[in-house]
All heavy atoms as an XYZ file, in Angstrom:
761
protein
N       0.808     -1.184      0.000
C       0.000      0.000      0.000
C       0.860      1.260      0.000
O       0.576      2.195     -0.698
C      -0.933     -0.027      1.201
C      -1.848      1.146      1.288
S      -2.977      0.931      2.646
C      -4.479      1.189      1.784
N       1.933      1.265      0.811
C       2.849      2.395      0.870
C       4.235      1.908      0.495
O       4.563      0.745      0.638
C       2.888      3.003      2.276
C       1.544      3.529      2.721
C       0.775      2.816      3.626
C       1.055      4.722      2.221
C      -0.454      3.307      4.032
C      -0.177      5.211      2.623
C      -0.932      4.490      3.526
O      -2.140      4.972      3.919
N       5.066      2.841      0.059
C       6.458      2.502     -0.189
C       7.326      3.666      0.256
O       6.855      4.770      0.482
C       6.708      2.132     -1.648
C       6.273      3.216     -2.602
O       5.937      4.320     -2.195
N       6.271      2.916     -3.874
N       8.605      3.389      0.404
C       9.576      4.376      0.855
C      10.684      4.434     -0.179
O      11.194      3.403     -0.618
C      10.161      3.979      2.236
C      11.267      4.928      2.644
C       9.067      3.937      3.283
N      11.045      5.653     -0.557
C      12.153      5.870     -1.482
C      13.232      6.680     -0.779
O      12.924      7.654     -0.086
C      11.701      6.650     -2.724
C      10.842      5.855     -3.662
C       9.462      5.945     -3.593
C      11.405      5.019     -4.601
C       8.657      5.211     -4.443
C      10.608      4.292     -5.465
C       9.236      4.384     -5.387
N      14.482      6.287     -0.980
C      15.587      7.140     -0.563
C      15.888      8.055     -1.737
O      16.071      7.595     -2.867
C      16.831      6.328     -0.200
C      17.968      7.220      0.259
C      19.227      6.444      0.612
O      19.215      5.205      0.576
O      20.224      7.114      0.931
N      15.909      9.354     -1.479
C      16.136     10.347     -2.528
C      17.215     11.322     -2.058
O      17.669     11.270     -0.922
C      14.830     11.121     -2.859
C      13.779     10.189     -3.451
C      14.272     11.822     -1.641
N      17.600     12.238     -2.957
C      18.542     13.279     -2.554
C      17.779     14.453     -1.942
O      16.550     14.417     -1.836
C      19.425     13.706     -3.733
C      18.642     14.315     -4.879
O      17.509     14.767     -4.717
N      19.245     14.328     -6.055
N      18.484     15.500     -1.530
C      17.853     16.639     -0.856
C      16.814     17.319     -1.740
O      15.745     17.707     -1.256
C      18.913     17.649     -0.415
C      18.340     18.911      0.204
C      18.879     19.160      1.561
C      18.443     20.467      2.180
N      17.051     20.563      2.494
N      17.094     17.431     -3.029
C      16.136     18.051     -3.950
C      14.852     17.239     -4.003
O      13.749     17.788     -3.949
C      16.738     18.183     -5.360
O      17.929     18.969     -5.275
C      15.778     18.832     -6.325
N      14.988     15.913     -4.101
C      13.821     15.041     -4.102
C      13.041     15.151     -2.808
O      11.809     15.149     -2.803
N      13.754     15.274     -1.702
C      13.113     15.415     -0.394
C      12.359     16.740     -0.302
O      11.202     16.773      0.107
C      14.176     15.329      0.702
C      13.648     15.534      2.093
C      13.027     14.509      2.779
C      13.784     16.772      2.723
C      12.548     14.692      4.064
C      13.305     16.965      4.007
C      12.687     15.932      4.673
O      12.210     16.121      5.940
N      13.020     17.819     -0.684
C      12.400     19.146     -0.580
C      11.176     19.289     -1.477
O      10.206     19.952     -1.111
C      13.418     20.241     -0.928
C      14.498     20.391      0.138
O      14.295     19.936      1.285
O      15.554     20.960     -0.190
N      11.227     18.674     -2.676
C      10.159     18.838     -3.659
C       9.238     17.629     -3.788
O       8.351     17.623     -4.642
C      10.763     19.167     -5.025
C      11.575     20.444     -4.974
O      11.131     21.462     -4.471
N      12.797     20.379     -5.488
N       9.462     16.606     -2.971
C       8.672     15.367     -3.045
C       8.691     14.782     -4.456
O       7.651     14.419     -5.020
C       7.239     15.610     -2.564
S       7.136     15.937     -0.789
N       9.894     14.672     -5.005
C      10.076     14.092     -6.337
C      11.047     12.922     -6.238
O      11.634     12.675     -5.182
C      10.631     15.129     -7.330
O      11.927     15.558     -6.874
C       9.702     16.319     -7.466
N      11.228     12.231     -7.303
C      12.115     11.062     -7.324
C      13.554     11.425     -7.700
O      14.309     10.557     -8.134
C      11.578     10.021     -8.308
C      10.237      9.461     -7.912
S      10.374      8.584     -6.358
C       8.682      8.507     -5.890
N      13.959     12.663     -7.513
C      15.328     13.070     -7.825
C      16.327     12.280     -6.989
O      16.217     12.223     -5.763
C      15.531     14.566     -7.563
C      14.850     15.458     -8.581
O      14.371     14.928     -9.600
O      14.811     16.681     -8.361
N      17.283     11.671     -7.669
C      18.349     10.948     -6.991
C      17.910      9.700     -6.259
O      18.476      9.368     -5.226
N      16.930      8.985     -6.775
C      16.453      7.771     -6.107
C      17.614      6.795     -5.928
O      18.318      6.467     -6.864
C      15.303      7.104     -6.895
C      14.980      5.736     -6.323
C      14.068      7.969     -6.876
N      17.801      6.343     -4.683
C      18.878      5.409     -4.373
C      18.355      4.098     -3.810
O      19.124      3.172     -3.601
C      19.844      6.058     -3.389
N      17.065      4.019     -3.537
C      16.506      2.792     -2.984
C      15.001      2.860     -2.924
O      14.408      3.940     -2.955
N      14.374      1.686     -2.874
C      12.923      1.581     -2.819
C      12.571      0.399     -1.925
O      13.056     -0.706     -2.130
C      12.367      1.379     -4.232
C      10.859      1.188     -4.251
O      10.179      1.438     -3.274
N      10.351      0.732     -5.366
N      11.733      0.645     -0.917
C      11.305     -0.398     -0.001
C       9.787     -0.386      0.075
O       9.172      0.676      0.175
C      11.892     -0.152      1.390
C      13.388     -0.203      1.383
C      14.167     -1.291      1.592
C      14.283      0.879      1.132
N      15.494     -0.960      1.492
C      15.596      0.375      1.208
C      14.119      2.234      0.843
C      16.725      1.159      1.021
C      15.240      3.021      0.649
C      16.525      2.485      0.743
N       9.178     -1.559      0.054
C       7.718     -1.582      0.012
C       7.078     -2.725      0.800
O       5.864     -2.863      0.780
C       7.234     -1.638     -1.438
O       7.732     -2.791     -2.084
N       7.845     -3.524      1.509
C       7.257     -4.663      2.211
C       6.524     -4.250      3.489
O       5.692     -4.988      3.988
C       8.323     -5.703      2.554
O       9.080     -5.292      3.673
N       6.867     -3.090      4.036
C       6.289     -2.673      5.300
C       7.067     -3.173      6.502
O       6.799     -2.795      7.634
N       8.042     -4.038      6.271
C       8.879     -4.588      7.347
C      10.354     -4.447      6.989
O      11.160     -5.307      7.301
C       8.540     -6.054      7.577
C       7.123     -6.268      8.020
C       6.808     -7.725      8.180
C       5.334     -7.884      8.552
N       4.970     -9.268      8.741
N      10.680     -3.374      6.317
C      12.036     -3.181      5.821
C      12.929     -2.541      6.873
O      12.497     -1.689      7.630
C      12.019     -2.284      4.581
C      11.208     -2.886      3.458
O      11.627     -3.906      2.899
O      10.141     -2.334      3.170
N      14.176     -2.965      6.889
C      15.209     -2.352      7.704
C      16.233     -1.752      6.761
O      16.675     -2.425      5.825
C      15.881     -3.386      8.614
C      14.999     -3.827      9.741
C      14.061     -4.831      9.552
C      15.091     -3.217     10.981
C      13.233     -5.231     10.584
C      14.268     -3.618     12.025
C      13.333     -4.624     11.823
N      16.609     -0.518      7.013
C      17.559      0.180      6.152
C      18.798      0.456      6.988
O      18.738      1.155      7.998
C      16.954      1.487      5.607
C      15.664      1.182      4.841
C      17.961      2.213      4.732
C      14.841      2.397      4.508
N      19.934     -0.097      6.574
C      21.183      0.085      7.294
C      21.893      1.313      6.745
O      22.147      1.395      5.545
C      22.080     -1.156      7.154
O      21.355     -2.295      7.642
C      23.351     -0.999      7.955
N      22.208      2.236      7.616
C      22.924      3.451      7.239
C      24.372      3.260      7.653
O      24.688      3.247      8.830
C      22.295      4.668      7.915
C      20.779      4.804      7.715
C      20.237      5.990      8.486
C      20.435      4.909      6.246
N      25.262      3.067      6.682
C      26.629      2.627      6.965
C      27.664      3.731      6.965
O      28.825      3.473      7.246
C      27.062      1.571      5.933
O      26.973      2.145      4.639
C      26.189      0.334      6.017
N      27.277      4.945      6.642
C      28.266      6.024      6.610
C      27.644      7.302      7.174
O      26.440      7.493      7.095
C      28.759      6.255      5.189
C      27.667      6.668      4.238
C      28.146      6.992      2.832
N      27.028      7.092      1.932
C      26.114      8.059      1.939
N      26.184      9.025      2.818
N      25.113      8.067      1.097
N      28.466      8.171      7.739
C      27.947      9.451      8.209
C      27.425     10.270      7.028
O      27.927     10.157      5.915
C      29.159     10.137      8.843
C      30.122      9.042      9.119
C      29.885      8.003      8.066
N      26.430     11.075      7.271
C      25.884     11.947      6.236
C      24.394     12.132      6.400
O      23.785     11.672      7.373
N      23.804     12.816      5.444
C      22.365     13.075      5.436
C      21.678     12.026      4.569
O      22.143     11.714      3.471
C      22.071     14.463      4.869
C      22.623     15.594      5.697
C      21.742     15.961      6.871
O      20.532     15.656      6.853
O      22.270     16.578      7.815
N      20.581     11.502      5.046
C      19.758     10.555      4.310
C      18.347     11.137      4.232
O      17.859     11.711      5.206
C      19.704      9.202      5.020
C      21.014      8.459      5.039
C      21.973      8.715      6.017
C      21.294      7.483      4.091
C      23.170      8.024      6.043
C      22.490      6.784      4.116
C      23.421      7.063      5.096
O      24.604      6.368      5.121
N      17.703     10.963      3.082
C      16.371     11.511      2.863
C      15.444     10.409      2.357
O      15.775      9.711      1.402
C      16.424     12.649      1.837
C      17.378     13.748      2.233
C      18.684     13.772      1.765
C      16.967     14.750      3.109
C      19.557     14.772      2.141
C      17.837     15.759      3.492
C      19.131     15.768      3.003
O      19.997     16.754      3.387
N      14.298     10.267      3.003
C      13.331      9.244      2.631
C      11.963      9.892      2.468
O      11.578     10.750      3.259
C      13.267      8.157      3.709
C      14.573      7.452      3.926
C      15.456      7.877      4.901
C      14.915      6.369      3.140
C      16.665      7.235      5.097
C      16.123      5.716      3.328
C      16.999      6.146      4.304
N      11.242      9.463      1.419
C       9.894      9.980      1.181
C       8.948      8.826      0.876
O       9.376      7.748      0.463
C       9.858     10.984      0.006
C      10.214     10.307     -1.324
C      10.760     12.177      0.276
C       9.986     11.164     -2.561
N       7.669      9.063      1.077
C       6.644      8.122      0.647
C       6.427      8.363     -0.840
O       6.264      9.503     -1.277
C       5.357      8.339      1.423
S       4.009      7.261      0.870
N       6.424      7.311     -1.630
C       6.302      7.450     -3.071
C       4.882      7.419     -3.589
O       4.676      7.437     -4.792
N       3.907      7.367     -2.717
C       2.511      7.288     -3.165
C       1.813      8.637     -3.112
O       0.604      8.705     -2.943
C       1.732      6.284     -2.312
C       2.204      4.870     -2.517
O       3.219      4.642     -3.166
N       1.512      3.910     -1.963
N       2.574      9.719     -3.215
C       1.986     11.050     -3.205
C       1.768     11.628     -1.822
O       1.389     12.788     -1.694
N       1.995     10.841     -0.780
C       1.756     11.332      0.575
C       2.921     12.141      1.133
O       2.819     12.710      2.215
C       1.404     10.172      1.503
C       0.077      9.494      1.146
C      -0.118      8.242      1.963
C      -1.078     10.452      1.347
N       4.004     12.231      0.378
C       5.112     13.091      0.779
C       4.617     14.528      0.932
O       5.015     15.242      1.849
C       6.227     13.015     -0.262
S       7.622     14.124      0.068
N       3.718     14.932      0.052
C       3.182     16.297      0.110
C       2.376     16.532      1.386
O       2.175     17.668      1.798
C       2.308     16.577     -1.113
C       3.091     16.614     -2.394
C       2.992     15.579     -3.306
C       3.938     17.674     -2.688
C       3.716     15.605     -4.491
C       4.668     17.703     -3.866
C       4.561     16.672     -4.769
N       1.928     15.459      2.029
C       1.204     15.561      3.298
C       2.131     15.395      4.499
O       1.667     15.311      5.631
C       0.105     14.490      3.359
O      -0.821     14.676      2.323
N       3.422     15.309      4.236
C       4.395     15.224      5.327
C       4.981     13.861      5.582
O       5.744     13.693      6.534
N       4.647     12.855      4.771
C       5.224     11.514      4.980
C       6.620     11.470      4.364
O       6.845     10.952      3.269
C       4.331     10.432      4.392
C       3.140     10.147      5.276
S       2.188      8.705      4.750
C       3.307      7.376      5.119
N       7.564     12.067      5.080
C       8.962     12.067      4.678
C       9.796     12.258      5.929
O       9.309     12.751      6.952
C       9.241     13.160      3.649
C       8.971     14.574      4.114
C       9.222     15.547      2.959
C       9.018     16.986      3.367
N       9.350     17.894      2.251
N      11.049     11.824      5.857
C      11.935     11.952      7.003
C      13.359     12.168      6.491
O      13.767     11.574      5.501
C      11.854     10.705      7.927
C      12.311      9.450      7.220
C      12.642     10.912      9.205
N      14.085     13.061      7.168
C      15.512     13.217      6.898
C      16.251     12.754      8.145
O      15.804     12.991      9.270
C      15.867     14.663      6.549
O      15.709     15.499      7.651
N      17.370     12.087      7.933
C      18.150     11.513      9.033
C      19.591     11.946      8.867
O      20.173     11.793      7.787
C      18.065      9.976      9.020
C      16.610      9.536      9.168
C      18.951      9.377     10.119
C      16.388      8.071      8.888
N      20.151     12.485      9.929
C      21.568     12.857      9.919
C      22.325     11.837     10.752
O      22.066     11.681     11.945
C      21.780     14.257     10.486
C      23.221     14.691     10.442
C      23.387     16.127     10.893
C      24.831     16.548     10.722
N      24.983     17.967     11.075
N      23.261     11.139     10.118
C      24.076     10.131     10.798
C      25.432     10.758     11.073
O      26.077     11.283     10.176
C      24.239      8.872      9.919
C      25.180      7.885     10.580
C      22.886      8.241      9.652
N      25.831     10.711     12.337
C      27.139     11.231     12.720
C      27.976     10.075     13.248
O      27.446      9.119     13.810
C      27.020     12.352     13.770
C      26.262     11.875     15.001
C      26.313     13.575     13.190
C      26.229     12.868     16.135
N      29.292     10.134     13.051
C      30.137      9.042     13.545
C      30.207      9.064     15.071
O      30.088     10.120     15.697
C      31.498      9.325     12.922
C      31.486     10.786     12.624
C      30.056     11.171     12.374
N      30.368      7.900     15.645
C      30.550      7.806     17.088
C      31.925      8.348     17.445
O      32.889      8.125     16.706
C      30.443      6.357     17.553
C      29.076      5.714     17.434
C      29.163      4.229     17.769
C      28.080      6.399     18.339
N      32.048      9.051     18.568
C      33.378      9.521     18.975
C      34.240      8.340     19.396
O      33.729      7.306     19.825
C      33.082     10.450     20.152
C      31.761     10.011     20.665
C      31.001      9.447     19.484
N      35.527      8.513     19.265
C      36.455      7.470     19.721
C      36.388      7.381     21.237
O      36.191      8.388     21.924
C      37.879      7.799     19.304
O      37.980      7.808     17.907
N      36.573      6.184     21.780
C      36.561      6.052     23.243
C      37.774      6.765     23.836
O      38.807      6.884     23.185
C      36.624      4.547     23.470
C      37.212      3.993     22.225
C      36.815      4.928     21.114
N      37.657      7.260     25.057
C      38.803      7.927     25.673
C      39.941      6.941     25.890
O      39.711      5.755     26.128
C      38.258      8.446     26.997
C      37.023      7.655     27.256
C      36.499      7.197     25.927
N      41.140      7.438     25.792
C      42.322      6.603     26.006
C      42.607      6.573     27.494
O      42.764      7.604     28.132
C      43.538      7.175     25.239
C      44.774      6.333     25.507
C      43.239      7.257     23.760
N      42.624      5.370     28.040
C      42.927      5.248     29.470
C      44.435      5.128     29.633
O      45.113      4.494     28.818
C      42.209      4.044     30.066
O      42.639      2.871     29.441
N      44.969      5.719     30.675
C      46.422      5.624     30.882
C      46.810      4.184     31.188
O      46.083      3.461     31.860
C      46.689      6.540     32.077
C      45.371      6.734     32.742
C      44.307      6.492     31.699
N      47.940      3.784     30.659
C      48.433      2.423     30.903
C      49.209      2.393     32.202
O      50.021      3.269     32.480
C      49.344      1.972     29.757
O      48.618      1.934     28.571
N      48.927      1.399     32.986
C      49.649      1.203     34.247
C      50.484     -0.056     34.114
O      49.970     -1.141     33.929
C      48.679      1.060     35.423
C      47.817      2.272     35.614
N      48.305      3.440     36.113
C      46.510      2.495     35.344
C      47.339      4.333     36.168
N      46.236      3.781     35.698
N      51.773      0.117     34.190
C      52.671     -1.025     34.073
C      53.440     -1.159     35.384
O      54.247     -0.303     35.728
C      53.630     -0.804     32.901
O      54.540     -1.852     32.816
N      53.181     -2.229     36.138
C      53.845     -2.380     37.436
C      55.359     -2.493     37.323
O      56.070     -2.119     38.216
C      53.241     -3.661     38.021
C      52.566     -4.370     36.896
C      52.283     -3.341     35.847
N      55.874     -2.964     36.196
C      57.321     -3.137     36.062
C      58.002     -1.864     35.591
O      59.220     -1.813     35.507
C      57.620     -4.281     35.087
O      57.157     -3.926     33.794
N      57.204     -0.842     35.234
C      57.803      0.400     34.785
C      58.105      0.411     33.304
O      58.626      1.385     32.790
N      57.845     -0.695     32.627
C      58.087     -0.755     31.190
C      56.894     -0.190     30.440
O      55.770     -0.225     30.922
C      58.337     -2.203     30.746
C      59.600     -2.768     31.290
N      59.650     -3.427     32.494
C      60.868     -2.762     30.804
C      60.889     -3.810     32.735
N      61.648     -3.405     31.725
N      57.161      0.277     29.250
C      56.062      0.784     28.430
C      55.242     -0.391     27.918
O      55.747     -1.505     27.813
C      56.611      1.611     27.262
O      57.390      0.808     26.430
N      53.991     -0.158     27.590
C      53.151     -1.261     27.111
C      53.675     -1.801     25.779
O      54.348     -1.109     25.033
C      51.773     -0.620     26.938
C      52.013      0.842     26.871
C      53.286      1.106     27.615
N      53.348     -3.034     25.521
C      53.777     -3.657     24.266
C      53.071     -2.993     23.097
O      52.055     -2.318     23.262
C      53.455     -5.153     24.286
O      52.052     -5.318     24.242
N      53.604     -3.194     21.908
C      52.999     -2.603     20.710
C      51.568     -3.087     20.534
O      50.694     -2.322     20.159
C      53.836     -2.955     19.472
N      51.338     -4.359     20.835
C      49.987     -4.896     20.677
C      49.026     -4.227     21.657
O      47.880     -3.987     21.336
C      49.987     -6.402     20.884
N      49.496     -3.905     22.848
C      48.641     -3.283     23.845
C      48.406     -1.802     23.604
O      47.555     -1.193     24.222
N      49.176     -1.181     22.724
C      49.043      0.256     22.526
C      48.037      0.613     21.436
O      47.793      1.777     21.201
C      50.406      0.866     22.176
O      50.853      0.351     20.944
N      47.484     -0.385     20.774
C      46.491     -0.126     19.738
C      45.094     -0.166     20.325
O      44.857     -0.856     21.297
C      46.587     -1.181     18.614
C      47.826     -1.064     17.809
C      48.897     -1.901     18.052
C      47.947     -0.124     16.804
C      50.060     -1.805     17.324
C      49.099     -0.019     16.074
C      50.159     -0.855     16.335
O      51.307     -0.751     15.603
N      44.220      0.580     19.722
C      42.813      0.487     20.103
C      41.998      0.380     18.830
O      42.366      0.922     17.789
C      42.382      1.670     20.940
C      42.484      2.968     20.200
C      42.097      4.106     21.077
N      42.306      5.315     20.276
C      41.888      6.482     20.579
N      41.234      6.659     21.689
N      42.108      7.505     19.804
N      40.931     -0.308     18.922
C      40.075     -0.515     17.756
C      39.183      0.706     17.554
O      38.524      1.147     18.486
C      39.224     -1.762     17.940
N      39.189      1.301     16.356
C      38.310      2.447     16.119
C      36.858      1.996     16.032
O      36.562      0.900     15.586
C      38.797      3.001     14.780
C      39.398      1.818     14.098
C      39.979      0.954     15.195
N      35.970      2.829     16.494
C      34.549      2.532     16.378
C      34.072      2.971     15.002
O      34.350      4.060     14.566
C      33.754      3.274     17.449
C      33.989      2.831     18.879
C      33.218      3.727     19.837
C      33.557      1.394     19.054
N      33.385      2.118     14.327
C      32.834      2.464     13.018
C      31.523      3.203     13.216
O      30.775      2.919     14.146
C      32.624      1.203     12.195
N      31.243      4.135     12.344
C      29.976      4.862     12.403
C      28.875      4.071     11.730
O      28.366      4.480     10.699
N      28.575      2.916     12.302
C      27.578      2.036     11.692
C      26.280      2.144     12.465
O      26.226      1.909     13.640
C      28.086      0.590     11.713
C      27.171     -0.462     11.124
C      26.953     -0.206      9.639
C      27.787     -1.831     11.321
N      25.264      2.551     11.789
C      23.970      2.717     12.414
C      22.939      1.939     11.611
O      22.966      1.946     10.406
C      23.557      4.191     12.427
C      24.443      5.043     13.244
C      25.586      5.604     12.695
C      24.167      5.291     14.563
C      26.419      6.388     13.447
C      24.982      6.076     15.322
C      26.127      6.628     14.768
N      22.061      1.294     12.293
C      20.952      0.621     11.621
C      19.683      1.317     12.063
O      19.516      1.643     13.211
C      20.907     -0.858     11.993
N      18.845      1.559     11.140
C      17.596      2.223     11.471
C      16.470      1.554     10.723
O      16.635      1.175      9.574
C      17.662      3.727     11.175
C      16.451      4.447     11.755
C      17.756      3.989      9.690
C      16.625      5.926     11.850
N      15.409      1.377     11.377
C      14.237      0.813     10.721
C      13.334      1.978     10.339
O      12.983      2.789     11.168
C      13.513     -0.134     11.668
N      13.041      2.081      9.083
C      12.139      3.122      8.624
C      10.803      2.464      8.364
O      10.676      1.598      7.517
C      12.679      3.799      7.342
C      11.681      4.810      6.828
C      14.018      4.441      7.619
N       9.840      2.868      9.144
C       8.519      2.273      9.025
C       7.514      3.397      8.906
O       7.459      4.276      9.762
C       8.204      1.424     10.230
C       6.844      0.851     10.235
C       6.369     -0.131      9.435
C       5.746      1.227     11.068
N       5.072     -0.395      9.728
C       4.651      0.425     10.723
C       5.600      2.160     12.071
C       3.428      0.528     11.337
C       4.376      2.265     12.691
C       3.313      1.452     12.326
N       6.775      3.402      7.835
C       5.764      4.433      7.621
C       4.414      3.743      7.471
O       4.267      2.814      6.712
C       6.081      5.275      6.366
C       7.394      6.019      6.582
C       4.964      6.243      6.071
C       7.839      6.854      5.432
N       3.462      4.223      8.194
C       2.133      3.658      8.096
C       1.106      4.623      8.656
O       1.414      5.428      9.507
N      -0.041      4.555      8.170
C      -1.167      5.360      8.654
C      -2.271      4.429      9.125
O      -2.523      3.399      8.513
C      -1.771      6.221      7.547
C      -1.059      7.494      7.293
C      -1.101      8.077      6.053
C      -0.352      8.147      8.303
C      -0.466      9.260      5.805
C       0.295      9.315      8.057
C       0.244      9.888      6.807
N      -2.923      4.794     10.162
C      -4.113      4.086     10.616
C      -5.296      4.887     10.089
O      -5.581      5.961     10.566
C      -4.173      4.005     12.139
C      -3.084      3.147     12.664
C      -1.871      3.545     13.089
C      -3.094      1.735     12.787
N      -1.120      2.475     13.483
C      -1.860      1.338     13.301
C      -4.042      0.742     12.519
C      -1.528      0.017     13.560
C      -3.706     -0.577     12.790
C      -2.473     -0.918     13.292
N      -5.882      4.353      9.092
C      -7.011      5.057      8.458
C      -8.311      4.409      8.871
O      -8.461      3.251      8.976
C      -6.874      5.040      6.930
C      -5.584      5.748      6.569
C      -8.065      5.705      6.281
C      -5.275      5.742      5.095
């Protein structure tokens, strides 16, 4: 009955299919947002003009604080211990649009 399109900012602002990058219509879709940036989604059944649209800004997670290393022997930490794994800006979001009519 309804579908969701990922569009660019122009498509979002004007409720048009400019820059279509995806189409979901099952009603149970999950959309994974894998990079920081702006994402724009609209309803493709003309209801965008009634406000059925959403913009999402994804920002990367900050790196965790570096804790000071405590070495009882007074030696510096090993090379393997001095690395930390960066956090990826991976966000999953479920976009679900529906009306109770």
